[in-house]
N, C-alpha and C positions, 0 to 999 in steps of 0.2 A: 502494500499501498504505500503510494506517494506522501501522505503526510506524515507516517510512521518514520520512513528514510528521511525527510526534511527536516522532522523534528531532531531527532537523533544527530545528526550530521551535523546539525548548527550546535547542539549542544556541545557535541566532542569537540567541534574547532573552536569553541568558545572556552571550554575549559582548557585546552591545548595552549590558546593565545595567552590567557589570563595566568596559566601556570610558567610559561616562559617570560613574560614581562616583568610578571609580581612573584619572583621566585622565592623571597621569604616569607609570603603570606602563609597563614598555616591554611591545611590542604580541605578543611571547610569553606575557608573564604574560597579560595580557588575553583572548588567543585561549584557551590551556590553562584558566586559572581560569576561564573563563566559560563554557568545555561544560560544566568539573565543575560550576559554580554550578548551570547548567541543568538537569540531574540531577539535584542534590536537591530543590530546587525543585520541579519538575516531579514527583517522584516522591511528594511528598508532596501535593502539590495531587489529584493521579492518586486516592491513596490514600484521601482522605479524603472526596472524591465517591464513592470506589467502596464503603468500608464505610458513607457515609450513605443511599445507593440499595439496597445489597446485599437488603434486608427486602423492596424492591418489584420486582426485576428482576432476573435472571443475567445480564444483561448489563452490571451496572454499573461493570463495570471498563471495558468500551469506551466509556461515558457517561464515566467520570472521564479517560479519554485525549482525548477528543473535548473538555472542557471545558477539561485541559491545555492542547491546542492552542490552544483561544481565548485563554485566559491569556496563551500567548506570542506570539502575533498582537496581542494589545492592547500588550503590553509594546514590541515592535515599532514597531507605529504609534504611539507615544506618544514612543518616543525616536528614532526614525530621522530626524526632522528636523535633532539633536542630534547628529549622525553624520557624519564627514566620511571619504571617500577615503583621503586622506592620512596620517589614524590608524591605517590598517593597511598601512603600506609596510614590508616586511622587506627586511633586507640579504643580500648572496646567502648571506654564513656560514649566517644562520639559515634561510634558504629549504634550504638542504643538509641542516643538521644535522635540521631536521624531517622532509626527505624522507626520512632514514636510519632517524630516530627510529620512522616510521610503518613504514617496511618490517621492518624489526627487531620490532617490535610484534604486526603481522598475522603474519608468522611463528608468534613465540611461543606467540600464544593458537591458532592452527591446531593448533599441536604437539601440545597439550593436548585440546583438543575439535574435533571435525571430521567429516565427512560422508566416509565412504571408500565408493565407488563398487563397490567388489571384494565389499563384505561383502554377506554373505546374511539377506536381511530386512530388517530397518530397517538403516539406513546411518550412523547414529548413532554414534560409535566414541570411547573415551576414553584417554587414556594411562596407562598400567599406575602411573605413579607419582600420579596424581590420580585414579584411579579411586574411591578410598574418598569423598574430601569430594563428588565430583560427585554422589553419590547424595542427599548431604544437600541439596545446593543446587538441583539438577535437581526433587527434590521439592518442595522450599520453592515453587519458581516454578512448579510447575505446580498446585501447590494454590489458585493465583490465576490460572492461565490455563485450565486445566479442569478446575479445583473450584471451590469457593464457601468459602475460607478466612476468613470474616468472621462475630463476631469472630476475630482471627488465633489460629491456635493451631500449637502445634508437630508438625508431620507425625508422628511418631514417636512421641507421646505425646497423642494425640486427647483433647478433652474438659477440657483445662486450657488457659487463656493462655499464649501464648508467653513464653518465657524464651530468648531468643536476637536479636541483632541481622539482622534480615530485610529491611532496607530494600533493598539490591540487590536480592538475589531476587526482592523485589517487582515492581522494574524489570524486571529480565528476566520474569518473567511477562507483565508487560505487553505488552513487545515481543513476546512470543509469541502473545498475545492478537491483536495488531496485524498479525500475517502473517509473523512473521521465523520460522524454524525453529529449533531449540534452541542448537545452534552459534551463531546468529548474534545470537540475542538474548543469549548472556554474550560472545561473541568481539569484537562490532563495538564495544560500549561499552568493552569490556574494552582492546581493543587503541589505541585513543584515550584512553584512560584511563592507560595506560602509556605513550602516547608524550607525552601532556602532563606526567605525571610526570617525565620526562625532561628535557621542557621546564623547567621550574617548576626542578629542581635546578639545570639549567645556570645561569638567568636568574640564580637567586638568589646562585650561587657567582661568576660574572661581575660582579654588583654589588658584593660584597663585597672583590672584589680587585683592580676596574678601575684602572689607574695605578701598583699597586705596580711595583717594579723597573726604574722612572723610564720605563715605556712609555705609552704614550697612552692614553686613556680611551675612544675609539671603539669603541662596542661592536661594531661589523663589522670591524674589522680584528684580524688575526691578531699584532700588534705589540701587543696589550692583553694583559698580565700576565692579567685575570680571564678572558678567552675561553679560553688553555689551561686556567688552573685549572675553569674550569666543563665545558671537555670531558673531563679528568680525573676530574673527581668524576663526570659521568656514567657513565664505564666501569667505576669503582667500585662506582658503584649497578648495574650490570648483573652483576658479575663477585661473587666472593668471596676473602676476603683469608686466609681460613682455612690453615692447613697438611694439609688433607685431600690435597693433591696428592702428597704424598710416597709415600702409599700407593698410587696408582697406579703408582709407578716401582718400588714394592717386589714388584709383579706380574711382572718381566719380570727377566732376566738382565744386561742392560745398559743404560743409557740409548739409544743407538742404535736398539735393539729397541724399545723403549717408545713411540719417537718414528715408529715405523713408522704409516704414515696409516693402512693395513688395522687397526692394533689402536687407536687414539684417536680415527679417524675413521669408522670402520664398526662396531667390535666393542663399543667403550665404550657401556654403554646401563644402568648402574646410578650412582646417587649413592656418592661414596666414603664419607659419614658419613652416618649419619641417626640419631644420638643424637637426644633419651636414650632414646627407648622400647626400644632394643637393647642398651644401658649401654655405648653410644660416648659416648666424652667430647667429640667433634664433631660438634654438630648440623647437623641438615638446615635449619634454619630462617635459616642464612644462604644458602642456595640459592636460586634463581629458584621454587623449588617451591612457596612460602609465597604467589606469586602468583597461579602456575599452580590453585591449590588454593582461592584465595579470591580472585575479582574482586572483590567487597567491601572488601578491603584496599588494591587497585590505585587506588580511587574514592576510599577515605576517604584513604588517604597522599597522592594527588594536591592533595586539599583542603587538608590540613595543610599543604603546602608552599606551597599559595595564600597561605593566611592568614600564614604564616612570611613571607614575602615583604611581603603587605601590611602587618605589622608591624615587621617590621626595616627596612622604606626610609624609613620618617620619623624611627626613633628612631636609624640611623644616620648622617642628613642634620642631626639637630640642629632637627628640626621638630614644629610639634603635630601628633598625631593626631588629624585634623579629624571631625565628628561624622559623617559621613556616611562615611566609610572605616570607622570604629571599628565604627558601627552594620549595616554592610553584613559586615561581615569576622564579625561576633559573631553575627549570624542565620545566616547560612550554618554557622559553626562548632556553633553550639546545634542546628542542624535536621541536622547528621550524627550525632547519636550514634547513631542507628539504623541507621547503615552498618557498625560497628565501636565498641562500647561503649568497650574497652579502651583502641583507639588514642585515641579521643576523649580518656580519664581520662590518657593519656600525654601526650599535646600540651598538654592544661591544665596540665600541670605544667612543660612548658615554655614555653609563654605567660606563666604566672604568674609563674616566677622570671625571664624576661624583663622585664618591664613593671616588676617592682619595682628589679630592677638596674639599670635604665636610669634611672629613675624615684629613685632614692636616690642614685645617683651625681650624677646631675646638679640636684637639689637641692643636694646637699654643698657645689657649687662657690659657692653665692651665701649671701649673710649670714643670709639668711631661709630656714632649712632648711625649718618646719613649713609655712610659706605656700608655697614651690617644690614641694614635695612633695604638698599638696594639689590645686596646679594641675595636676602630672602626673595625680593618682588620679581627677580629674573627666574629665580626656581619655580615663582608660583603661575607665570606668563606663561608656561609648557600646559597648565592645565585650564588657567581662566581663558585664553585666546579660543582653542578651541571650543570649549563649555560655550562660549556667548558666539564665536561665529557662526558655529552650527544652529544653536538655538533661536536667535534674531530673526532669519528668515522664514524659520518655521514659524514665530510666534505674528509675524506681520502676516503671513499668508491664514495663519488659522483664528486671524483676530478681525478678517476682512480688511485688510489695509494697516494702514501705521498709525492713524489715529485710534485713540481707545476706546472710543463713541461706549463709556459708562464701564467697562471692564475694570479700570483700577481708577477709585476715589478713594479718599480719606474718609474713614469710619471709627470712629475712636468708640472703642466697645464692642466691636464684632465679636464673638456671636452673642453676647450678653443682650443686645439690645434687640436680636433678631427675636427674642422672646417675648410673644406680647403681653405677658404678665410683667414685664420689666420696666418701671419707670420711663426710662429713657426708649422706649420702642416708638414712642410717638412722633418724637425728635430724630429719630433714626441714629441715634448718636447721642455719645455720653458727653454733658455737660462738665470739664471738668473741675470748677467751681461748685457743684451741686453736690453735696453730701448724700443724699437720697440714692444719686446715681451710682457714686461709690461702693454705697451699700450693696446695692443690686450686683456691682461688678463682683464684690468678695463674698454674698452670698452664693452668686450663680457657680463659680470656680470653684467654692468648695463644696456645694453640693455634685458638682460634677467630676470631681477629679480626689476630692477627699483627704483621707490621711496623707496621701503620698506627696501633699503641699509642707508638712510640719517635716517629713520625711526627708523629702529635699535640701531643707533648711540644714537637716542634722548631716545630712552627707557633705555640705558646703563644712562644716567644722569640723569633720573628721577628714575631709578630703586632702590633697597636696593642692599644692599651687598649679598644677599641671592638670589636675582634675576642673578648677575650679575655671580654667581658662575656656575649657572644651563645654562645662556647664553654662557660662558666660555667652557661649556661642550661641547655645538650645535655648537660652533665654532669649537669645533676641530672634528666633522665630516666633517666641508667644508674643512678645512686643509688636512684632510685625503685622502679624495676625490680628491682635488687638486694635491697630490704626488703620489699615488698609483693608479693603474690601474689591477682591479680586471678582467678582463677577458683577452681575446687573440684581441678580434675587439678594435680600437680605439674609435669608434662611439657608442659603446652598454652598456655593462651593468652598468657599475658607474654611470648611471644618478640615480638608484635606491638610492645612496648615499646621492645626493642632494636634491632629491626628500625627503627623511627623513629631510634632514637637513632644507628647509623649512616648514616642517610641524612643526619643533622644535621651529623653530625661530619665524612663524606666530603667536603666543601669544606674544612675546614683539612686534612687527609690531603693531599688536591690542591695546597692551597697551599704544603703544605713540598714537595713533590715537585717542582712548577714551582719552587720556591725552591731548590733543590739545581739544577737545570737553569741555573738564572740567578746561580749563585755568582760571588760578586767574582773580577775580576781583578787583584785586588793581590797584589803578591807576597807572601809570606809565609816567617818565620825559623824554622826547624825545626833544633835543634841545630847552633848556627852556618852552617848551610847555608841558602841564598836559594833559593828554589822560585818560577819565577815563575807568577806568576795563571795565565797560560794554561795551563799544565801541569795545576793545579788544576782549571780549567775543563774542560779536556778530558777528567779522569778523572771528573769528575763527570756530565759530560753521556753519556759513552758507556762506563763501566762501572758506578758507582752507581745513577742513576738508571733506565736498563734493568733493572739486577738486581732493582732493589728493587721497578720495577714488575711485573715476571715473577713474582716471589714473591706480589705482591696480587691479581695477576689469575691466575694459572696455575689454580689449583682450580675459576673460576668459568667459564673457558675449556671444560675437563674437562668441567663443568656441562652446556653447553651442548650438547656430545657427546653427554652423557647423555638430552636432553631429545630431538633428532634422533633418538637410535635407541631410544628407549621405544617398549614395546609396545603394540598397542591391544587395548580390548577394546570389544563391544560396551555400550551403555547399555542399550537397550531390550532388544535379542537376544530369546532362545526369551520375555521373557513378553510380546512382543509383542500375540499375540491376546488374552490375558486381558486387559491393558491397555485394548484396543480395543472388547473387550467390556463392560468396567465403565465408560468412557466413553458407551457407547452407552444402557446400559440401566440403570446404578443410579444414583442422587441423588447430587449432585454436593458435598452434605456427610455423605454417609455415612460410619461409623465402621467400620473393619473388625477382625475379631479374626483374629492371625495369627501365625506363631512369631514369638520375639525374636530378636535377637542376627545380623538380615541387614541389610544395606545394601542390597539392590535388592528391592523388594517392589513387586510388579505394584501393588496399590492406591494406592501412594505415588506411583507413577510415573504412576499415572492423575490423580495431583492431589487424591487421597481422604485421611483419616486414618486410623492404625492406632491400635490401642488401644497396644502397645507392641512397638515397631520396634528399633533397635539401641541397645542398653542401655547401653553406653559413653557416648554421646553424652549419652543421656537423664538420667543420672546426673550428667553432667560440667554438664548445665544446670542440677542441682537438682532435678529432680523424684525421687519414689520408683521406683527403678525393681524394686526387692524385691520390692513389695505386689505390680504386677502381673504379675511374673513367677509368683508364687505363683498368682493369679488365673487367670493364663492356663492353667498347669497343672491349678486345678480346672476349670475347665469343659471344655479337651480331653480330662481323663481324670473327667469325670463319670460317677457309678454310673447316672443315669436323666436322662430330658428335665427331670422338675422343678428338679432342682438345676442344671442348666446354662441352664435358662430364669432361673431367679432370679437367679445369678449376672451373665447376661448381660443381664436388664433393669437389675437395679441398675447395670452398671459403664456402662448406653448405650450397647452395641454393636449396631450396624444387622445386620451380617454374618461370618459366620465363612467364612473360607478354610480349604479342606482340600486341598493338593495338594502337590508334589514337595517342598518346603522344610517342610511340617508334617509329612510322614511319614519324612522322613532326618533331622530335626533332634537327635533323643536327648537335646531338653531336658526333654520329658513324655511320660506314657503318653497316648498317644494313643488312644481307644474310636472310631475313624472307623466303626462299625457303629452304634452310637448314633446318630449324624448322618444317617445313610444312611439309617435306619429311622424315627425320629422327627421328622427336621427336615423343612423344605418347602426344594427348591435352589431358587434364581433362576436358577441355570443354571450349566452346565459347559462348560467350554473346552479343547480339546483344545492342548498346547503341549509343547517339547520336557522330556523328561523323566517326561513322565506329564501325567495328566488334571486339573484344578484347577474344584474345585466350589464354591460362594458357595452359603451356607444362610441364607435371609432367616428375620431373628430376630423381626420382628415375625409375619410369615404363620405361626410356627412357635410361638412361644409366647402369642399374645394377649394380652390386658391380664397386671399383674403379680398382680392377685389371686388370676389361676387357678390361678399355679403358687407362688405364696409359700410357705415352708415354714411351719409350725406356731411360732408366737411368733416 
């Protein structure tokens, strides 16, 4: 199967390249980072070839995949002589961690999108809590696997260049084109990517805190302070430190009743917090749902953690950032913009502050400050230039031009003010002189982050100066996300900034927890009473630390039950007959007029574009949804064929859909009789809810001159 060869070849090539260029990185970092690097490079190679050949053949995507396999094979052939089996030797602890990470990741991905043998008709099903976003990502992926989306457009707003980071959706579309089904195309890389994210966070945390507490620095030993810190950091990544769990216990008369397995293991099927959209002050963005709805965030986050390790390692060790390391990391980071632009920008803040802080403080220790700072700047240039040079053209392309048009604006207190319950919501931002606004700010983050906040402070007290530099860079991400809005919707995309911030600060929270576990055994004097250090240590180990850990992870453990018990809905369902008919009978680049405001639209699921689909997404991407709502209503309610045809040709629409969604939408007045009488039907399909008919605009309207209105 071509998709399997494609995925395997890019993974092996990526791992080989990273191993050669970052030889002193731990094997877990090279394995996980190499896989992610392979996806980033292979997706771009495939897309460039497919785009270039699209005017010549409908199979340009397959050609692109074959070319990418050839590139991967060439890289492997070139680098293979420089690889040694000993470079891939794992410790038993690492093998166990990787195995558990893979098991959990595949379970997680299968819960959101899978094949249900018991389902009727098409058997692809999606979880209820990821149902909405899946419509967008499947439509985008199928615009490449089933459609001909070159130059690339937004499937929900055809005939306009895309303004959305679609890199992973293109990659998933390529995998489907190569033979995978839809769940496999999203889930297999998603599961491997999620496991890679866990491995990279563990490796970064282990590296930062190895040797603390007087333990060994052996990376495979459980006596290594960094190993335990890394394991706790991974647990924090998977869970949720908010106080949402309180709401679960409030549902029952007593704690024993709440803890009955039937309640939490079998019945609990909804997230305890779903802010900001329902007025809730605790956000859903802290739950695993953000990764389940956005596979591209998984791949993007894993890449950021890989680049973070690649930069932190030489900075922490006090050695130069080599040209080959800087260039590799810069190229990969720059190429990743189309995976998730908001994540790229926020990660750029972290990397920028990280490099500047280390350079300034290193130069300050020398007599020649300017000279030393210039030397550090020259090292960083090898990372910065490709990182910006490759990303800026993507930013312009995916933003619809050089103007930001609302994509970046000052928004003090974002995401706090996104909650309708916040006092600063009406003003869409905090007044820095308003005490009530500051109270909302503190309350919001306390409820959403919880005990992680004091543990971060404790980590800074116990940590080294190097730890504080890295933590300062991580906090710069928080300040940036609280100051700027990188989207048009107040409750939307900025959550990715804070997801990154939490992942970057989790190692420090874990460091404080493990530090409390290993608290000193010295005797303590309190009010003239001597308390033996062993007593303090026992209290820390068996009371304080377990209690803190419970508060940090309990909401997340309940989230797992939500995922496990979540309902399932069909992806294609009753629209399958229409999807198959479109795929077999109509052009791959056709544009359809449908009702707006729907998520699952047959033409989109068949890989075609629609004139106006789900309008909230359209508006958040910066398109003019209102004008197309008006045009759609004017066409469906046109008084005669001439006016309908003039508008259809003017808007470059190829087919008009009239089916159950159009008849029942209530968003416009539908004159179905006009189309039945005066338009040529390309075909009609029976499906659940009633027949759907597709009217051919070209056959019905002829050339524009014959139907143009006078003047």
